[in-house]
N, C-alpha and C positions, 0 to 999 in steps of 0.2 A: 531790540529788547526781547522780542519773542524768541529769537534764535539763541540768545544768551541764556534765557530761562530754560529752554529745552536742553541746551548743552549742560547747564549746571545740574539739572535734574538727572540727566543721563550719567554724568560723572558721579553724582551721589549714589545712584542706583548701583553702578559698577563697584563703587567703594564698599557699599554695604553688603553686596552679594559676595564679594571676595573676602570680607572680614570674617575671620574665624574658621574658614574652611581649610582643611588639611587634605593633602593629596592622598588618596586611598590607593593602596597597593592591592592588586587583585590576589586572591588566594592562589596558592600553587596548584597547578593542574594535576588532577588525579591521574595516576598511571594505571592504565588498563592492560593487564596481561592476559593474552588469549592463548590457550593451549594449542599445541601443534595438532594438525589434523591427524586422525588415525589412519594407518595404512589401509589401502584398499584390500578387501578380502573377497575372493570369488564367491558368488552365491552358489549354494548347493544346487545340484541338478533338480531336486524336488521343487525348488522355487521356480525354475524354468518351466517345469511341467505344469505347475499350478498357474503360472502366467498364461501358458498356452491354453489351458482349459478355460480360464476366465475369458480370454479373447474369443474362443469358440462360443462360449455361452452368450457373450455380448453380441456377436454377429447373429446368432440364432434369434435372440430377442429383437434385434433390429429388423430382421427379416419378418418376424411375426408382426411387428408394429407396422411395417410397410403393407403387409397383406391386409391387416385390419383397416388401415386407412383406405386402401383400394376398395374394400368391401363397403365401407361407410360412404365413400364417394359414389359408388354404383347405386347404393340404396337411395341416396339423396337425389341422384340424377333420375332414377325411376319415379321417385315421389313427385318431382317437378313435372315430369312428362304426363302424369295422370291428371 
C-alpha cells in the first residue's frame, strides 16, 4: 500500500509539473565581429633611446637602494654591538 501511494504521488507530481510547460528555444547567439589586428609598425629610434635611458635610470636607482640597505645594515650591526 505504501509503495502504491508513493508511486501514485510521484506520477501525479510528474503529470502536474509537465502540464502547461512549453519547450523554450534559446535566443540566437550574438555574433561578435573583431577587427583585424593593425599591422606592426617599427618604433621610432627616439623610443629606443628613451627605453635605454629609462633602463639606465632604473639600474642607478637599484644601485642606490642597495647601497642604502648596506648602510642601514651596518648601522644596525653597530648598534647591536654597543
